[in-house]
FIDO-293553 format. One record per residue: x, y, z of N, C-alpha, C, O, CB in turn. Coordinates in steps of 0.02 Angstrom, whole numbers, plus 50000, padded with zeros to 5 digits. Glycine has a CB too. Example, Ala and Ser with C-alpha at 12.3 -4.5 7.8 and 13.67 -1.06 7.14 Angstrom:
2
506604971650390506154977550390506604983550390507124983450423505654977650452;506424988850354506844994750357506455000250394506705005750402507044997050286;
// end
This chain:
497
503465096548651503325096448723502775091448737502245091748706503115103648749;502895086748785502385081748800501835084648844501885090348867502705075648834;501315080648856500735083048894500925085148965500675090248990500205077748897;501355081248998501545082949066501905089649069501795093649115501985077549096;502335090949020502705097249018502235103049006502305108349036503245097048965;501745101948961501265107248948500865108849010500725114649025500785105248891;500675103649047500285104649107500675108649159500415113149192500065097949137;501315106749165501745110349212501825117549193501815121949236502415106949218;501915118849128502005125649105501375129749116501415135649134502185125749031;500805126649106500175130149116500095132149189499855137549204499585125949095;500295127549233500215129049304500705134349328500525138549368500295122749344;501315134049302501825138549328501795145349297501995150249329502495135649317;501555145849235501575152349203500915155249183500865161249173501995151949145;500395151149176499755153649152499305155949208499415154349266499415148449113;498795159749189498315162249238497775157149254497515156849309497995168749214;497615152949203497075148149212497365141449232497805138749197496645147449148;497135138649287497375132249311497055126649272496455126349264497235131449386;497475122049248497225116449208497225109849247496925104949225497635115649145;497565109649304497605103549342496935102049376496595106549401498165104149395;496755095649375496135093549407496265090249473496605093049516495755088949362;495995084149483496045080849548496705077049555496855074749610495465076149557;497085076249502497695072449508498195075849555498245082049555498015071449438;498555071949596499035074849643499565079149608499775077649552499375069349683;499765084449642500265089049614500955086149626501135084649683500205096049647;501365085249573502045082549583502485087549621502335093549623502355080949515;503015084949650503445089049692503735095049655503815100449685504005084849719;503905094249591504235099749555503755105549540503975110849517504525097149490;503105104649553502625110049544502405113049611501975117449612502025107549505;502695110849665502495113249732502865119749747503355119849784502655107849786;502625125249720502945131749730502525136449774502685142349779503075135049663;502005133849805501595138149847501945140149911502455137149930500945134549864;501685145249944501965147650007501415147950060500835149450045502305154649998;501605146550121501115146350175500765153050182500165153150197501455144450241;501125158550172500825165150182500255166450133499845170950146501345170450174;500205162650078499645163450031498985161250063498455163350041499775159349968;499025156950114498415154650147498075160150187497465160050196498575148750193;498465164950211498175170250253497645174150214497075174450238498725175050277;497795177150156497275180750119496725176150094496155178250084497575184450061;496885169850082496375165050060495825164350112495235164550096496675158150045;496025163550176495525162650229495235169150253494695169250283495835158850287;495575174750241495255181150251494685181950202494115183650220495765187050244;494835180750138494335181450085493755176550094493185178150077494645180350017;493895170650122493365165750132492845167950184492315164950190493665159150154;493005173250221492545175650272492295182750259491975185750302492885175350340;492455185450201492205192050184491485191450162491335190950102492645195450128;491035191550209490335190650194489905194350245490035194050305490145183150194;489405197850220488945201250266488515196150304488155197950350488495206150228;488555189850284488205184750322488465184350393488095182450439488275177950287;489105186050403489365186050471489025191450513488925190550573490125187250470;488845197050481488455202150516487775199250536487535200350591488365208450472;487475195750489486825192650502486865187450559486435187150602486545189250439;487405183450558487495178450609487625181650678487385179150729488085173750591;488005187150678488115190750740487465193650767487335193550827488625196250731;487055196150721486405198950741485955193450769485575194550816486065202350682;485995187450740485585181850764485765180050835485325177750873485665175850718;486395180950855486595179450924486225183950973486085181951030487345180250932;486085190050951485725194750994484975193750989484625193751040485905202050975;484725192850928484005192350917483715185650943483205185550978483845193150843;484045180150925483785173550943484085170751007483725167851048483915168750886;484745171451017485065168651075485065173251136485225171151191485775166851059;484865179551125484805184451180485475185751216485485186451277484285182151230;486015185851179486675186951209486835194351212486565198351173487215183151169;487285196251258487495203151261488165204151225488425199351195487565205451335;488435210051227489035211851189489615207251205489935204551159489235219051204;489775206351270490355202351289490265195051272490745191551255490495203151363;489655192551276489535185651258489615184451183489875179351162488825183551280;489395189251143489485188751071490225188651053490435184851010489135194651035;490625192751088491345192851076491665186051091492065183551053491675198351117;491475183251148491755176651168491545171251118491955167051098491525174751239;490915171351098490655166351051491035166850985491235161750957489905167351040;491125172950959491465173850894492185171350897492415167950851491465181250874;492545172950951493245170850958493295163250964493725160150932493565174251019;492865160251004492885152951013492705149350948493005144250931492405150851069;492205151950912491995148850849492545149150797492665144250762491365152350822;492885154850792493435155550743494005150750759494275147450714493695162750742;494185150350823494735145950843494565138650833494975134750808494915147250916;493955136650852493765129550847493695127350774493975122250754493105128350884;493325131150735493175129050666493785129450621493955124650586492605133150637;494115135250620494685135950575495315132850603495805131950566494805143250560;495315131150668495845127050694495825120150662496345117350643495795126350771;495215117350655495135110950620495315111550546495625107050518494425108450628;495115117150515495285118150445496045117950436496295114750391494995124850419;496405121550480497125121950475497465115250486497915113350448497395126850523;497245111650537497565105250553497465100250496497945096950475497275102350618;496855099650471496735094850417496995097150350497085093050304495985093450412;497135103650343497445106150282498145103350272498385102950216497475113850282;498465101550327499145098850323499175092650278499685091450245499405097150393;498635088850276498625082950233498675084850160498885080750119497985078850245;498495091050143498555093350074499275093550051499425091749994498245100150066;499715095850095500425096050076500725088950077501215087650041500825100650123;500445084450118500695077650118500545074150052500985071050022500375073650176;499925074750029499725071049970499695075049906499645072249852499065067949981;499715081849911499695085949852499045085449813499035086649753500255084249807;498505083649847497865082549813497305085949852497385087449912497725075049805;496725087149820496145089949855495895085349910496025079349909495575091249805;495545088249960495295084350015494825078749993494845073250021494935088750063;494405080149943493935075049919494305069149889494055063449890493465078049867;494905070349862495315065049833495685061149887495685054949885495825067949783;495985064649934496335061349989495865057150031496065052250062496695066450034;495235058950031494725055350069494635048150043494375043850079494065058950067;494845046949981494815040049955495255035449997495085029650008495035039949882;495825038050019496275033950059495965032350127496155027450159496945037550069;495505036350150495175035350215494585030650210494525026050250494955042050243;494155031750161493515027950157493535022350105493075018250103492955032750140;494055022150063494065017450008493815020749945493425025449948493645011250024;494015018249887493845021549824493105021549810492845026049776494215018249767;492755016549835492025016449828491675019449888491185023149882491785009249818;491935018049947491625020650007491625028250009491175031250037491985018050067;492125031349978492175038649978491595041949942491455047849954492825040749944;491245038349900490675041249864490105043149912489735047849898490415036349812;490035039649968489485040950013489585047450053489155051850048489405035150062;490125048250091490215054750123490325060250073490135066050085490805054450171;490635058650016490745063649965490095066549938490045072549926491135060749907;489595062249930488955064649904488605069249954488295074149935488495058749887;488665067550020488365071850072488705078650073488375083850076488425068450141;489365078650070489735084950070489575089150008489535095250011490495083650074;489495085749952489355089249889488675092649893488605098449874489365084249830;488175089049918487505091949925487505097749974487195102949961486995086549948;487855096950030487895102250080488225108450050488025114150065488275099950143;488725107450008489065113149977488595116749929488645122749920489715110849940;488145113049896487645116349854487265121449895487165127149873487155111149824;487055119349955486665123849997487055129950018486795135450017486425120150058;487695129050035488115134650056488215139649999488185145650009488785132250083;488335136949940488435141349882487785145049865487805150849844488665137249821;487225141749874486585144949862486465150749910486255156149890486015139849867;486605149549974486525154850025486965160850008486745166550011486705152050095;487595159549989488045165049972487825168749910487865174849907488755162349962;487585165049861487355168249799486745172649813486705178249786487175162849746;486295170349854485705174249872485905180549910485645185949896485215170049915;486375179949956486605185749994486935190749948486825196749955487085183650049;487345188349901487665192849854487155196449810487225202449797488145189049810;486645192849789486125195849748485735201149788485575206449761485645190549721;485575199649851485235204549893485665210849903485405216449906485065201449961;486315209849909486765215649916486745220049854486735226149860487485213249929;486725216949796486675220849733486015224649731485995230449712486745216049672;485475221249750484815224449750484795230349799484495235449784484265219349768;485115229649855485135235049904485525241049877485315246749887485455232649970;486085239749843486475245149813486065248849759486075254949756487125242449781;485705245049718485285248149666484745252549697484575257749670484965242649622;484475250349753483965254249787484255260549818483965265949811483625250049842;484825259949851485135265749884485385270949834485325276949847485705263549927;485665268749779485975273449731485475276049680485465282049665486555269949695;485075271549652484635273449597483895273449615483475275449574484745268849539;483725271149674483025270849694482635265449659482025265549657482695277449681;482995260449631482665254949595482445249649646482855246849681483145251749542;481805248449650481535243749698481565236549671481535235449611480815245549716;481625232049717481675224949698481015222449667480475224249690481855220749758;481075218349616480485215049586480725208349558481325207049554480165219549529;480255204249540480425197449519480915197149460481415193549465479805193649501;480785200749404481265200449348481965202849369482465199949347481025204749291;481995207949411482645210549432483005205449477483615204749474482555217249469;482625201949519482925196749561483235191349519483795189149533482395193749608;482875189249467483125183949423483775186149388484265182449387482595182049370;483775192149361484355194749325484945195549372485515193649355484185201449291;484825198349430485365199549478485685193049502486295192449504485105203449538;485265188249519485535181849542485925178349487486455175549499484955177349567;485655178449426485995175349369486685178649358487175175149346485565175849305;486715185149362487345188749351487855186949404488445185949390487225196349350;487625186449467488085184849521488365177749513488965176649520487735185449589;487925172949498488145166049490488615165349430489105161649433487545161349482;488465168949375488885168649316489585171349330490085168349309488565172749259;489625176849367490285179649385490665174749430491275173949423490195186449421;490315171549476490625166649520490925160949479491485158749492490115163849571;490545158649430490775153149388491405154949349491865151049344490215151049339;491415161049322491995163249283492625163749325493155161549304491845169949250;492555166649385493145167449428493395160649453493995159449453492975172049487;492935156249475493145149849501493475145549448493915141549463492545146149531;493265146349386493545142449331494265144249315494615140249283493135143349270;494495150149337495185152249322495695148749367496275148149348495245159749329;495485146449426495925142449467496295146249522496135151949538496415139349424;496795142749549497135144849610497475151549604497395155849649497635139849631;497855152749551498245158849545497795165049541497925170049574498705158549485;497275164649499496825170249493496475171749559496375177549577496305168949438;496285166449595495955167349659496415170649710496205174749750495695160749685;497055168649708497535171549755497605179149744497635182949792498215168149748;497635181249681497695188349666497075192149688497115197449720497815189449589;496495189449672495855192649692495785192949768495565198049795495255188849662;495985187549801495935187449874496345192949906496135196149954496155180649901;496945193949880497405198849908497105205849906497105209349957498065198849870;496855207949848496595214749842495925215649875495785221049903496545216649769;495505210549874494855211149908494955211649983494575215050018494405205149892;495475208350009495635208850080495795215950099495555218450150496215204250097;496205219350059496385226250073495775230850072495665234750119496905228650022;495375230250019494795234750011494275233650066494035238350097494475233749943;494115227350078493605225850128493855227850198493465230150239493415218350127;494495226950210494775228850275494705236350287494535238550342495505226850280;494845240350235494805247650241494095249850257493975253750303495045251050177;493615247250219492915249350230492625246550294492185249650325492495247050171;492865240650315492635237950379492855242350437492495243350485492885230750389;493465245050432493715249550483493285255950484493125258550538494455251350471;493105258450425492685264450421491995263150453491735267450489492595266650348;491715257250439491065255550469491125255050545490695257450582490805248750441;491675252050568491785251350640491845258250673491555259350727492415247250653;492205262850641492275269550668491605273050670491445276450719492775273650625;491205272150618490535275250616490095272550672489755276350706490195274050548;490115266050682489715263050735489925265650804489505267050846489765255450732;490575266050814490835268550878490575275550892490425277350949491595268450879;490545279550838490345286550847489585287550852489365292450880490615290650790;489195282950824488475284250818488015279450854487445281150868488305284250747;488245273550870487815268750904487705270850977488155273651008488115261650902;487115269751002486965271251071487255265651115486935260551127486195271951082;487855266851139488215261551175487905259951242488005254451269488925263551185;487535264551270487185262951333486685257351322486615252951365486825269251360;486345257451264485875252151248486235245451237485995240151257485465253951186;486825245951206487215239851191487455236551255487365230551264487815241551146;487755240451300488065237551360487555236251416487705232751464488605242051385;486975239151410486465237951462486055231751449485635229751490486005243951468;486155228551391485785222551374485965216951422486565215651432485915220551300;485475213551452485635208151499485955202151465485875201051405484995205951534;486335198451504486685192651477486205186951463485695186151497487235190351526;486375183051413485985177051397486235171051436486695171751476486015175651322;485935165451426486125159451463486755156251434486945157451377485555154351462;487075152251476487675148551453487495143851396487885142951350487995144751511;486915140751401486695136151348486655139651281486855136851230486025133051365;486395145851281486345149551218487025151751192487115152451132485895155551228;487495152951237488175154551215488505148551180488795149251126488605156651276;488435142751211488735136751181488405135051115488745133251067488675130751230;487745135751113487385134551050487605139550997487655137850938486625134851060;487725145751018487945150850971488625149350941488745150750883487965157551006;489065146450981489725144550955489645139650897489975140250846490165141451011;489195134750906489075129850853488795133050791488985131150735488615124450877;488335137850799488035141250741488555145150702488585144750641487475145850764;488975149050737489475153050703490025148550674490285149950620489785158150752;490205143250710490735138750687490535134750626490975132250591490935134050743;489885134050613489655129950558489955132150491490135127950450488895130050553;490015138650481490305141050419491015138750411491215136550357490275148650416;491415139150465492105136850461492155129250454492575126750417492475138950523;491715125650489491715118350484491595116050412491875110950390491175115350529;491195119850375491055117850306491665118350261491685115350207490505122250277;492185122050284492795122650245493295117050260493785116350224493115129350258;493195113250314493695108350334493865103350279494465102450266493445104550395;493385100050246493565095250195493925098250135494275094750098492955091650171;493855104850124494175108050067494825111650085495155114450042493695112950035;494995111550150495625114650170496225112050132496645116050111495725113650244;496295105350122496865102750086496905105350014497455105449985496845095250085;496345107449984496345109849915496825115749907497145116549855495645111749894;496855119949958497245126149954497955125349982498345129949980496895131649990;498105119250008498775117950033499145112949989499715111150004498745115350104;498835110549936499135105249896499725107449854500115103349831498615102249851;499805114049844500375116549807500955118449854501475120949831500185122649766;500875117249918501415118649965501935113049964501755107249958501145119550036;502575114749969503095109449970503055105450035502755107750084503795112549963;503345099550034503325095150092503645098450153503465096950210503665088550077;504125102950141504485106050197504085111550231504305114150282505135108850172;503505113450204503095118750234502905116850305502735111150319502465120050192;502925121750350502785120550421502045119450433501625123550414503035126350463;501875113950466501185112550483500915117650532500335119750527501115105650512;501325119750581501105124750629500955131350595500475134850614501645125650683;501365133250546501245139450510500605139050468500255144050459501845141250466;500465133150441499845132150403499245133450448498775136950429499805125050373;499255130550508498705131550555498665138850577498125141750581498795127050617;499245141950590499265148850612498995153650560498605158150576499955150850629;499195152650496498955156950442498205156150432497855160950417499335155450377;497965150050439497245148650430496825151850484496335155350469497125141150428;497005150750547496615153350603496645161050606496135164350616496855150350669;497245163850597497315171150601496955174550543496645179850553498045173050601;496995171750483496645174750426495895174850435495565179850423496825171050362;495625169150458494895168750469494685172950528494185176650524494685161450480;495055172550583494865176250643494895183750635494505187350666495315174250700;495355186150593495415193250581494765196250555494615202150567495985194650532;494385192250518493755194650490493165192450532492705196450545493675192150418;493155186150553492575183350588492395187150651491825189050661492705176150604;492895188250694492755191150760492455198150755491915199350783493385191350801;492785202850720492485209550716491825209850679491385213750696492965214350684;491745205550627491125205650588490535203150629490005206150629491205201450525;490635197650665490105194950707489935199950762489345200950778490305188150738;490445203050790490325207950843489945214050817489495216550850490995210150874;490135216350757489775222050727489045220250714488605224350723490115224250662;488925214050692488235211850680487835211950744487245213850743488225204950651;488145209850799487795210050863487635217150885487095218350912488215206650916;488095221750873487975228750891487415231650848486975235250872488615232950882;487425230150783486915232650738486215230050756485725233550747487075230650666;486185223950783485545221050800485205224850856484585225050860485625213750821;485595228050899485305232050953484945238050924484425240150950485855234251003;485215240850869484905246650837484325244750793483895248950778485425250350796;484285238350771483745236050728483435229650758483565224250734483995234750655;483045230350811482775224450846482295220250804482145214550821482415226550908;482045223050748481585219250706481955215450651481655213350601481065223950675;482615214450661483015211150610482775204050596482835201650540483745210950631;482505200750646482285193750637481745193150585481685187850553482035191050703;481355198450575480815198250525481025201250458480615201750412480205201950552;481655203250452481885206350389481835201350332482005195450341482615208850396;481605203550273481525198950216482185196550186482195191550151481125202250163;482735200150201483385198050175483925199950225483785203750271483515201350106;484545197350217485065198350267485485204550255485995205450289485505192450269;485295208950208485735214450188485425221350195485765226050215485955213350117;484785221950179484475228550174484515232650239484495238750236483755227850155;484575229350297484615233050360485225237550363485235242450401484615228150419;485745235950324486345240150323486195247150297486495252050319486895236950281;485715247550250485515254050224485155258250275485135264450269485085253150163;484865255050325484515258750378484995261150432484875266350464483975254450410;485545257550442486015259150495486565263750472486765268350508486315252850524;486825262650411487395266450386487165271750338486665270850303487895261750352;487525277450333487365282550284487525279850214487945275450206487755289050298;487205282550164487285280050095488015280250072488245275650039486855284050047;488375285650090489065286350067489515280850093490045279450064489335293050088;489315277650149489705272150177489405265450160489765260550146489765272950253;488735265050161488405258650148488545256050077488655250050068487655259350158;488535260550028488625258449958489315255449945489355249849921488495264249911;489865259049959490525256049947490655249849990490995245149968491065261049960;490375249850051490465244050094490115237950063490395232450062490205245350165;489515238950039489155233350008489485231049943489485225149927488435235449994;489765235749906490105233849843490705229449858490815224349825490325240149804;491105231349908491675227149926491435220449955491755215349945492135230749977;490865220649991490595214350017490355209849961490415203749965490015215850065;490075212849908489865208849850490455205349819490415199449801489525213349798;491015208949813491625205849787491845200149832492055194849809492185211049779;491815201449898492005196249946491585190049940491845184449940491965198950016;490925190949936490475185149930490575181449863490505175349859489745187249937;490755185349812490915182349748491515177749754491535172249726491045187749694;492015180049792492625176049801492485169949846492765164549834493175180249832;492065170849897491895165149940491575159649898491765153749903491415167349997;491105161549857490775156449815491245153649763491195147849744490165159449781;491715157749740492205155349691492665150149723492815145049693492625161249663;492885151449785493285146549822492895140149832493165134649825493525149449889;492255140849850491845135049862491735131049798491785124949798491165137149892;491575134549743491475131049680492125127949654492115122749622491195135849628;492685131249668493335128649648493435121649679493625116949644493905133449671;493285121149744493345114649777492785109849757492895103849752493345115649852;492195112549744491635108249724491775104849658491535099349645490985112349719;492155108149615492345105049552492755098849563492675093849528492725109949509;493205099049613493595093149630493145087649657493235081749640494135094849680;492675089549699492215084549728491815081149673491715075049675491745087949778;491595085049625491205082249569491625077149530491385071749512490955087749522;492255078949517492685074349480492825068049521492845062549493493355077849462;492915068849586493035063049629492425058449629492485052349635493205065249700;491825061449623491205057549623491095054049556490615050249549490615062149637;491535055149508491495051649444491225055749387491095053049333491075045849453;491125062349397490895066649342491465067249292491995069949308490675073649368;491365064749231491895064649181491935071249143491795071549083491775058849132;492135076349179492205082949149492825086349177493025084749233491575087349162;493125090949140493665094949169493395098849229492795099949234493975099749117;493855100849274493635104149335493205110249322492685111249353494225106149377;493415114549274493035120649259492335118949236491855122649252493405124849206;492255113549198491595111649175491185108449232490575109449235491645106749116;491525104849276491175101849333490885107149378490365106149409491645097349373;491215112949381490975118549421490295120949397489895123449437491475124249420;490165120149332489535122649303488935119149335488385122049338489525121549228;489015112949358488465109449391488255113249453487665114349465488665102249409;488755115149493488605119049554488285125749538487845128049573489235120049594;488515128849484488245135349465487505134949449487115139149470488635138149405;487305129849412486605128949393486175127649455485635130549463486525123249343;486425123349500486045121849560485985127949605485465129149635486385116049599;486525131949610486495138049650485975142849622485625146249661487185141449651;485925143249557485435147649525484725145449540484315149549560485555147949450;484585139149532483905136549544483725137149618483185139549636483845129249520;484185134949662484055135349733483985142449757483585143849801484605131849771;484385146949728484345153949747483675157049730483395160949769484905157849714;483425155349673482775158049652482215155649699481765159449716482615155949580;482265149349720481765146749767481805150449834481295152049864481855139149778;482415151649857482505154949921482275162249919481995164749968483225154549943;482405165649863482235172749858481505173949842481215178949863482665175949806;481195169349805480515170449781479985166449819479395168149817480475168949709;480195161049853479705156649884479765156649960479255157049995479795149549857;480375156049986480465155550059480195161750095480255167250069481205154650076;479905160750154479595166150191480095169950235480035176050244479035163550234;480575166450264481055169650309481765167350292481925161450300480895167950383;482185171950270482865170250254483255168350317483605163350317483215176050218;483195172350370483605171350429483485164650463483955161150480483485177050478;482855162850471482695156450504482915150550460483165145550486481935155950519;482825151250395483055145950349483815145250351484085139750349482825147350277;484155150950356484875150950358485145147750421485615143750418485135158150352;484865149350479485085146450542484975138850542485395135050565484725149750601;484395136750516484255129550512484765126050467485015120650483483545128350485;484915129250411485415126350365486095125650400486435120650391485475130750302;486305130750438486945130450472486985124650521487495121250526487075137050509;486435123450557486425118050605486515111250570486915107150593485755118050645;486155110250516486205103950479486885103350444487165097950439485645103450427;487145109050421487795109150387488345106650433488765102550414487955116150361;488345109250495488865107350543488865099850557489395096750560488765111150609;488275096950565488235089750579488465085650519488835080850528487515087850597;488255087550459488425083650400489165083450386489425078450361488055086350339;489525088850402490245089150391490635085950448491185083450439490465096250380;490345086150508490705083850567490855076350567491385074250591490325085550629;490405072350541490515065050538491135063450497491525059050515489905061450510;491235067050443491825066150400492455068250437492965064850432491755070150334;492415073750473493005076650506493315071850556493925070850556492815083150541;492905068750599493175064250649493535058250620494075056450643492615061850693;493245055250568493545049450536494195051450501494705048150509493065046250485;494165056850464494755059050425495325060950472495905059550457494565064950380;495165064150528495675066350575496055060450605496665060650611495365070550631;495695055150624496025049250652496455045850599497025043950614495505044250679;496205045250539496595042250484497225046350471497755043550459496165041650420;497145052950473497715057350461498245056550516498845056550502497485064650457;498025055950578498485055050634498875048550627499475048350643498105055050701;498555043350602498895037050592499415037550536499935034250540498395031550576;499275041550486499745042250430500355046450446500845046250410499385045150371;500325050150499500865054850516501535051350523502055054250506500695058550580;501535045350549502155041750561502385037350503502905034050507502085037550622;502005037350449502165032850392502675036050345502685042150337501545031050354;503075031850314503555034350265503195036850203503375041950174504065028750246;502675033150182502265035250125501565036750151501185032150165502255029750068;501405043150157500765045050187500185044150138499645041950157500785052150213;500295045950075499785045050023500135042649959500665045149941499385051550010;499835037849926500095035149864499725038549806499125037549797500005027349862;500085042549766499785046449713499445041949661498885043449638500305050749679;499775036549641499485032149591498865028749618498375027949581499995026849570;498875026649680498305023249710497705027949716497135025749709498485020349778;497825034249729497275039149735496905039749668496295040849667497545045949757;497265039249613496955039849547496655033349522496255033349475497465042349498;496845027849553496615021249533495965019549569495965019049631497145015849547;495425018749533494775017149564494585009849555494025007849569494225021549534;495065005749532494924998649522495194994349578495434996849629495214996449458;495144987749568495354982949619496104983149632496334980649683495154976049598;496484985949586497214986249594497424991949640498014992549657497544987049527;496954996149661497125001849704497334999649774497044994949802496545006649708;497825003049800498035001949869497475003349918497465000649974498645006249885;496995007549897496445009549940495795005949922495255008649931496345017149936;495864999949896495274995949879494964992949942494354992149947495464990449830;495394991349992495174988250054494744982150041494984977350011494794993350097;494114982150063493674976350052493114978450005492654982050025493384973650120;493164976349943492654978049894492624985449878492114987949854491984975849917;493164989049892493174996249879492965000449939492935006549934492734997849821;492824997049995492595000550055493074999250113493294993650124491884998350074;493215004650150493565003850215493005003250267492705008250286494065009950230;492864997150289492274996150332492344999750399491835001750428492174988650344;492945000750424493035004250487492805011650480492435014250522493765003950510;493045014850427492865021850415492125022650401491805027350425493275024650357;491845018050361491145018550343490705017450405490195020850413490975013350289;490895012950449490515011750510490515017850554489995020050578490795005650548;491125020750565491185026550609490785032450581490455036050618491915028550617;490825033450516490485039150484489725038250488489375043050505490705039750410;489475032350473488755031150473488445031950542487945035350551488605024150446;488765028850592488495029150660488515036350686488025038650716488905024550707;489065039950674489125046750699488635051450665488345055750698489835049350688;488525050650600488055054850564487345053850590486975058650600488085053450489;487165047550602486495046050629486415048950698485885051750715486385038450630;486935048350740486905051050807486845058650806486455061550844487525049050848;487225061850762487205069150757486515071650739486275076650766487705071550707;486185068250693485505070050673485025069150731484565073250740485275065850612;485125063850771484685062650828484745068250880484255069750915484855055950860;485325071350886485435076750934485185083550909485175088350947486165077150952;484995083850846484855090250814484135092550825483665088650823484985089750740;484065099050837483415102250841483425108650800483845112950811483215103750916;482965109150753482925115150711482205116150689481755112450710483395114550649;482085121150647481405122650625481095116950584480485116150583481405129050584;481525113150551481265108050505481095101450540480635097950519481765106750451;481455099650593481305093550629481665093550696482115097650709481515087250588;481465088950740481775088150806481985080850815481565076350810481295090450863;482625079750827482875072950835482655069950901482495073650948483625072850831;482645063250907482415059950968482855061351028482635060251085482375052550956;483485063651018483935065051074484045072551083484515074551118484595061551063;483625076551052483705083851055483595086551126483825092051141483235087151007;483235082851168483085085251236483645083751285483615085751343482435082251260;484155080151263484725078551307485175084651315485075089751283485125072651278;485675084151359486145089551371486475091751305486525097751291486685087451422;486695086851265487025088451202486565092251155486765097051123487275082051168;485935089951152485455093251108485275100251131485245104851090484835089151103;485155101151196484955107651222485505112851214485365118751202484775107051295;486115110751219486685115351214486945116051142487455119251131487245113151259;486585113151094486795113751024487465110751009487835113350968486795120851005;487635105251043488285102051035488265095850991488705091650994488565100251103;487745095350950487695089550906488285088850860488525083350847487065090050864;488535094550835489125094350790489745091750826490115087750798489265101250760;489855094050888490435091850927490375084550945490875080850943490505096050990;489775082350963489665075350979489785070950918490055065450924488965074251006;489585073350860489685069550798490425068550784490625062950766489345073150739;490825073750792491545073150782491835068150831492225063750812491895079950789;491645068750895491925064350947491725057150935492145052650943491675066651016;491105055950917490875049050906491225045850847491465040150852490115048950894;491265049450792491595046650732492335045350745492595040250724491515051450672;492665049950780493385049050795493495043150843493955039250833493675055550826;493065042550894493135037250943493035030350911493435025750923492635038151000;492515029650871492375023250839492945021450791493165015750790491695023350801;493175026250752493715025050705494355023050742494735018750719493855031250662;494475025950801495085024650838495085017750870495605014450874495185029850891;494495015450893494475008950929494405003050881494564997350900493905008950978;494165004150821494124998650772494824996850747495285001050751493665000650713;494914990850721495574988850697495834993650643495444996050601495554981650669;496484994850644496774999350594496694996350524496884990550513497525000550609;496415000050476496324997450409496984995450376497494998650388495965002650365;496964990350336497564988150299497514990250227497034988650192497644980450304;498014993950205498054995950135498424990450097498964988350118498415002850127;498134988250043498414982650006498724985049942498384988249901497884977349992;499364983749932499714985849872499474981749812499174976449822500474985149880;499594984049751499324980749691499454973349687499014969549666499614983849631;500044970949706500194963849700499724959649742499514954249721500914962449720;499564962149801499104958449845498394959049821498004954349827499164960949916;498214964949794497524966049772497344961449715496774959349709497434973249751;497834959949671497684955749613497804948349628497664944149586498114957849555;498054946849690498164939849708498674936549666498564931249638497524935949704;499264939849659499794937349615499954930049629500084928149686500424941749623;499954925949576500064918849583500784917549604501254920749580499904915149519;500874912749649501544910749668501854914949722502414913449743501974910949610;501514919949748501804924149800501814920249865501324916849882501414930749809;502364920749902502414917349966502034921250019501834926950008503144916449986;501934918050076501584921350130501954927650153501654932750167501484916650190;502634927050156503034932850177502974938550127502934944350146503764930850185;502974936850062502934942050010502254945550013502204951550004503034939049940;501724941650026501064944650030501014949250090500694954550087500534939150035;501344947250145501314951350205501694957850195501514963050224501584947550265;502234957650154502644963650144502274969050106502454974950113503264961850106;501774967450068501414972550030500834975350069500474979750045501164969749964;500724972950129500194975650172500484981250215501034980750241499884970050216;500104986550222500344992350259499844994050313499244994250300500464998350212;500084995450372499634998550420499524995150486499594998450537499004999450390;499354988850488499104986050550499654985950604499524983650660498854978950539;
// end
């Protein structure tokens, strides 16, 4: 059996995925659209959504109905983008970080790729810290063991290690875990919801005055940031889908799976914040659950949430491994994931042992996260729209070729149109940003006040990319300047303009 056959057999029959960033051939495309539903449900099984919902009440001063509107709009906007751009995964059969080479050029892709990679470090660190806090809360509720520095180190290390092991197993193992965690978390979430309905002082909840429209719009951006961070990795989970898979169904499965969890979780967080008004000063995002819920419900709910956060980080590390390989890390995907694991551990320790306020740090991170991912989204979306009408949307060989012979070499390895749009939009987005760490020079404008820096970044990058000349992809014969080629022959190998 040759290497290709072994690889195919491993993918089709084994539990551990061996395929890396290379595009998936058609004969291995056995995925189904319905598999995306539990994937995006699992991607949102996090008590951080409770924290984010609480922040809408504590910081944005929103009432019950405003929190509901914000949660629904955020889920639709962010995971709508995830679903739409995931379609490119079935077109090219490759991870988003790999397909991005066709957009930015084989060298140009390193720049946005590095920003996305760093941002993903931060997201994985936040999730790891939340998971560790959940474990510490369970130990306190069940055994009366109080948190201390050695226990924090051990707990965080254990959580990151488990994340690494699960993410290293690949797509099939994650799909199985996602399915069962969805069932368990759904059951306990319903129990929590029933408890809240029966015990929360609803007069206090519904008597809360409404917040401003500006705070509602800003809240949408804050909640949507988590979903926006998944946009570049959406194609990773659609790359095993056959070409005949429905794009509309991909979007539908993505939005419905995410929304099923996001909306009620954010809303529950907002309700809980009314009962715990001092949540903003809480040292961690989890322990307040032990004050609101009885032990018999808080413990199993937190345990299922721990599993959920483990899967979220596993999905993130799974995609981060592809990003690392695309950036030139010469390691198998499972080994590339170890880089993220180490960084999550170090960053988590700093956040748990050094940072003064988890919630304020988390909100600031979300704001910066949304902007950093949005510049990529606008450029990639326009490039994807242009490819929709092409006979060959992505060239598998060219995606793997990082030399001058690549179809995606453009000019010196850079697509100057994409790089220009991305750079200008990213700079503009930062200028519109206001957070605890800094205030941009345009933060006092309408866009800045309403927290629309992320939306402006997407619009700017998409507009610039659309008005610049369409990039020309050069086939190998043209890239190498084949001697003796006629003008007509040279023109025939150019695609796009």
